[in-house]
N, C-alpha and C positions, 0 to 999 in steps of 0.2 A: 504494500500500500504506500501512498505518497504521504509524506509528512510536510506540513506547511510551516515554514519558519518565517518570522516577521522581520523583514528588513525594509528600509525605505528604498523602494525601487531596486531591490536586489532580488534576483530570481531565487526560487527555492533551491536549497542545496540538494544535490543529487546523492542518493544513497550509494553504497558500495556496489560495484559491478555485480549484477545478479548471476547466479549459476544457471545452467540449462534447466535444472529441476525447478528453480524458482520461476523461470519463464514459463515452463510447462504448467505449473500450478496457477500462475496468473491467468493463463489462457483459459483454464478450466473455470476459475472464478468468474471471469468475464462472460463465459458462455452459460454459466449457471449449472455446470456439471456437478460441482461440489455443493451438496445440499446445505441449506441453512446459512450460506455466506454469500456476499456479493462484493463486487469490486467497489472500492471507495473512490468517488470521483475526485479529480484534482480541483483545487479551489484557486481561482484567479480573480483578483479584485483590485480596482483602483478606488481609493478613498479620497474624495475631493472636499476640501474645506475652503473657507473664504476668510481672509484677514478682516479684522474688525474695522480697519481704516477704510475699506471700500465696500463693506457689506451694507446693503440697504434693503435686503429681503425682497428684492424685485424678482418676480417669476421670470423664467426663461428656459432655454434649452441648453443643457449642460453637455459639453463635448469633451472627449479625450481623443486627441489626434496623435498618431504615431508616424514616424518616418525613419527611413534608413539614409536619408540624404542630408544635406547641410543646411537647408532652409529651416525656418521655424515651422514646427509641425502644424500650427494653426492655419497655415496658408494652403493646406489641402482641402478637399481632394483634387487631384489632377485627373481630368477626364480620361486622358489617354494612358496615364501611368498612375492609377489610384493606389493608395496605401490604406492600411486599416484605420478605422476610427469608430468610435462608439458614442452613443448619445441617449439622453433621457430628458423628459420635461421635469422641471423642479419648481416648487412653489417658493422656496427660500434656501439660502445658504449662509452658514456662519462657521466660526472656528470651533464651536462647541459641538456641532452636529454634522459631521462629515456625511456626504452623500456617496453611496456605493455605486460604482459602475461595474456590473458583473454580467453574468449570462442573462439576467432579466432586462438588461438594457438593449436597445437596438444596436446592431453591429454590422459593419461592412468590412470584408466581404461575408463574414459570418459572425457568430457569437464569440465572446471573448475566450471561451474554452478551446476554440478552434484556431486561435492566433498562432501563426507559424513561428517556428523558432528563429531567433536572430537577435542582433543588437539594435535596439531602437532608441530614438530620442522621442520623448513624450511631453505633451503639454496639455493643460486643461484650459477650457474657455467657456464662459457663460454668455450666450447670445440672448440679449434682452432688448434688441433694437425694434422699434415699432415701424420704422419706415425704410430701413436699409436691408438689402439681402446679403450683403457682404459681411459674413460673420467675423472674418479675420481682421477687418479694419474699421467696422462701424463704430463711431464714437459712442462711448458709454458701455460697451461690452467689457467684460472682465476677463483678464488673462493671467496666467501664472508663469513661473520660470520653467525652462526646459530641463528635464532630468533624463538620466540614462536608465535603460532597462534591458537586462539580458534575459531572454526567454529561451528555455530549453524544452524540447519535446518531452511530454509526460510530467513536467514539473508545474507546480502552482506558484503563485506569488501574491503578496499584498504590496501595493505600491501607493504611497501617500503623495498626493498632489495638492497644490493650493492655488488660489486665485489671490493675487496681491496688488494688481494695478488695473486702472480703468483706462481704456483707450481714449486718446484725445482726438479732437478733430484736426485734420490736416490743414495747414495754412492755405489760404486762397492763392492760387498761382496766377493772378491777374497781372497785366502789364498795361502799357500805354494804349494799346489797341484792343485788349481783351478785358471785358468787364463782366462781373457776375451780377445777375439780376435775381433778387429773391423777393417773392411775394407770398402773402397769405392767401391761400385759395379758399374762398367762401364756400364753393361747391364741395370741395373735399372735406373741409372742416365740418360742414353740416352733415355730410355723409358719415364721417367717423366719430362725430360728437366730441371732437377735440381739435385744437389748432393744428393745421397741416400747412406747411410751407412748401412751395415748389421753387425751383431755381433753374436758371439757364445761364449759358456763357455767350456773350455777344462779342464778335470780332468785327471791328470796324475797318473799312478800307484805309490804306495808308494816307490818302489825301483827304480824309473826312474832315479834319480840323482846318485844313488849308482852304477848303471850298465850302464855306458855311451856307451858301445858297443852294447847294446841290442836294438832290434827294436820290435815293438808291433803291434798287430792287432788293429783295430779301430771299435768302435760301435757308430753310430750316433743315438741320442735319440730325438724324436720329441714330444713336449708337447701336451696336449689336449687344447681345447678352453680356452683361458684366461691365459694359462701358458706362461712363458718366458724361456730364455736360462739358467738362474740360476736354475729355477725349474727343467728343464730337466737334468742339470748337477747333481743336488742333487739326482734325481731318478736314474741316470745312474752311480753314484759313486760305487754302488755295483759291477759293472762289472770290476772295477779296483782292486778289492780285491780277491785274489786267494784262492782256497781250493784244495783238493786232485784231483778233477775232473774238476775244472774250472780255466782257466788261467787269466793272467792280460791283460786288454785292456786299450787303451787310449779311454776315453769317450768324445765325442763332443756333448754338449748340444745345440740343435737348438732352435729356437724361433717360427717362423711361424706367429708372430704378424705383422699386417699391418693395414692400416687405416680402412679397412672394417671388420676386425675381425681376421680370421686365413686364410692365403693364401694357406695352405696345400702343399706348394712346387709344385704347378701346375701352368704352364704358363697360363695366362688368359688375356682377353681383358681389364680388369679393374686393376688387380694387377700387371700385367707385367710379365716378364720372370723369375719367382721365381725359378722354377726347374732348368732352364739353369744357373742361378746365382749360385746355390748350386753346380752343377756338374762342370761347367767350371771355376768358380772363387774360391769358398770356399774350395772345396776338394783339389785342387792343393796348396792352401795356407797352409792347415793343413799338407799335405804330405811334404811340403817344410820346414815348421817351426818345426815340431816335428818328432821324430824317429818312423815313422809308417812303416809297411810293406805295400807298396803302391799298391800291386796287388788287384784286385777286390775280390779274394778269401780270403782276410784278412780284408774286409770292410763289415760291417753289419749295418742294420738299424732296429729300433724298435720304438714303440710309442703306446699311448693309446688314444682312442676316436678320436678326429680330428687328433691326432698324429698317431693313428692306421690306419686311412685312408691314411694319408700322407706316412707312411712307406710302405704300400702295393702299393700305386701309384708309389712311387719312384722305387720300385723293378720291377714293371711291365713296367714302362715307360723307365727305364734305366737298363735293365737286365744284361748288361755287366759291370755295374759300381759297383753293390753290390753282395755280395756272399750269401745273405740270409736276409729275413725279418721276424720279429716276430711282427705281427699286433694284438693289443689287443683292443677289444670292438670298432671296427672301425665304423665311421660314415657310412651312407648307401653305400654299395658296389654293390648294384643291384637296379636300380631305378624303377624296377617293385614293389619294396617294400620299398618305401621311407618313413620310419617310418609308415608303414602300408598303404601307398597310392601308387597305381600304376600310375606313371606319364605318362605312355604311353596308358592308357585306351582309348577306342573309343566307345561311346562319352566320352569326357574328364570328369574327376571326379572333385569334389570340394575338395580342401585341407582342408576346414573348417568342412564340414558336410558329413556324410555317406549317403547311399542311402535311409535311413529312416529319414533323416533330422536331425539326432542327431550330436552334436559336436564331432569331432574326438579327441581322446586323443593323446598327443604328448609325455607324460611322465607318469610314474606310480611309485608307491611305493609297492613293492611286485606285487600283481596282481590287485591292486586298482588304477584306473586312478587318476592322481594328477594335471596334466596340460593339457589344451585343446588348439588345434590349433588356434581358433579365437582370444582368449585373448593373447596368446603368440605372434602371428603375429602382433597384434596391438601394444604390448609393443615394439617389434622389430622396427616397423615403427616410433614410437614416438622417440625412440633413434636416428633414422635417419641412423646410421651406427654403426658398432661395435657389433651388435647383431648376434645371431647364424643364423637365416634365411636369413638376408640380406648378411651375410658372404657367405652362399652357393651361393646366386645369383651373388655376386661379382666374385666368382671363375668360376661358370659353365655357366653363361649367357653371350651372346654377349652384346656389348655396344649399347645402343639406340641412337637416334638422339641427345639427350641431353647430351650424353657422359656418362650417368649413366648405371649401369647394367640393362638389361631389366628384367621386373618383370615376374616371373614364373606364378603367379596366380593373378586373379582379387581381389583387396583388399576389395571389398564389398561382393562378392559371394563366393570367394575362388576358382572359376573355373580355372582350369589349362589351360594355353595357349599352344596348341599343337605345335606351331611353336617354341616357346622357349624350350619346352620339347625336341624337336628333336635336338636342339643345345646342350642340356645337354648330349646327347648320347656320345659325345666325351670324357666325364669324367665318364661314367658309367663303372666301373672297370670290372664287369661281361661281359659287351658287348665288351669292348676292348679286353679282353682275348678270348672271343668267336670268334670274327672276325679275330683275328690274331694268333689263336692257333697253326697252323702248324709252324709258325715262332718262336713263343714264347716257345713252349713246351720244346725243348731241352735246351734253355737258362735258364728256370726256374726250371729245374729238381732239386729237393731237397732243393729248396730255399723258398717255401711258407709255412708259419706257421701262423695260425689265431686262436685266442681264444676269446670267448665271453661268457657271461652269458646267461642261458636259460631264465632268467627274466630280461633282460637288461632294465634299467630304462627308456631308450629312445626308446624302441622297435626296437633296431638295430639288434637283433638276427634273425629276419625274413629274412633280406637281406643276412646275412651270410649263412643261410640255403639254400637259392636259389643259391648262388654262389657255395656252396659245391655240390649241385646236378649237376650243370653244369660241374664242374671240374671232378666229379666222372664219369659222362657220357663219358668224353673224356680220361679217364684213367690217370688222373693226379696223381702224388704222393704227392700233397699238403696235409699237415696235418691240418685239421680244426676241432676244438673241441668246442662243445657247452656244457658248464658246468652246470649240473642240479642245480637249486636253487640259482644260483648266479646272481647278478645284475651288473650294470655298474661298480660299484666300488669294490664290494666284490669279484669279480673274480680275483682281483689283490692280490695274496697271496705271502708270502715269498717262498713257495714251487714252485709256477709258475716261479718266477724270477730266482730261483736257477736252475730250469730245462732249462730255456732259456740260462742262462749263460753257463751251461755245454754243451748244444747243439751247441752254437756258438763256444765254445772251440773245441769240437769234429770236427766241420766242418773245422776250421782253421788248426788243427793238421793233418787232413786227406790230406790237400793240401800242408801243410808246415811241414812235419815231423821233419825237422831239428830244 
């Protein structure tokens, strides 16, 4: 049997090398052959306490992250190279009452007793942020020091961890031409019954101050999953720099971040009226604060990945607000091909396994699958919120009786819930266009531009192809390009952005020749 010794993050000491007879007896005990006796399970446990200086008894999700690499463990998990982590929801933490993280906690890739042997660096974190999905950096979250842990097969351990500091907000990286705009959203504050502030980063053209009489068109840039408004502003800065065929724009870097991940500027039961907040609150603030040309023909939107979906959604949902969208590698725009899964199939499909019972891939490198749905979904659920799949549910699903987003698929079998899938139809961009084409066609003429790679890393090209087929059948002038050999990121070239910049300029000048 195993004997558990108490060390602070020291693995249980191994007993002397067993004899063949001992091994044989252990096998009998494990199989139940020796009557009246059973194998004693190993005990593995993290005990997490909170220093009095930072304890405020706030509820949250308690994590223990492990890594064999050099970075701080709290910066996991890495989608393509995930490492073990464990989590549970807690009501409070203090120094006198440590919380146990053991086999009862959620674990990735499995429970704590299945943790592989190795030399780990370990760190505890309490995620209590209300509006940020980034557990590793969200201001107010609690973290502790990194400690070492040696794990050996068949051995147990007790590892003491503590939380001793609160994460601070990062300094605002603004400069002479980049400005942060922060505003209280009445719409979101009323929805959540608390004060909610939104923010964006505005990049002004270099000549903005030197030409006080001049007004400018505006481009709104939406980041992909995990990006923030400063990232968007940095990406959109190129639109503020003119050349012979491209004019100067005011760039508004949006965020999209919310508690559940990326709200994609769609109104939803969980994330609230995010699209309405942008249209009715932020855009008037931008037009009032900066010298914009406030007509829709001088207002454009673009983005990549989740931002690509957002930009297309905003153009389709608010066709009279924007003069054109340039959507790059968008998240699924046709739910008949939701990363290769038909959400509307009858009988319902499994998100996890194909008809042959093989795991479905959710990401690839080139043509080689690299991530599969079952493991990726488990990682998402152990995070609890802030992961990509739970982010989709928070946007597209109705709220359940518990107030949380209803789950699209059964967490054991992967079977899709047809009732929830029907609710998702309200956000299926292909279906929205198809059902409302007679009304939308004149409003969207010349405004739809979509580019994605033929080998998109997350299999997003299939849905774009289906959307293109539908639009072609209806005689749309939408320009949809599938770039051969390109993946999710490599499709983003300087040539592509220069083309977008010039096309926006041409559209603006066509409507505003003065």
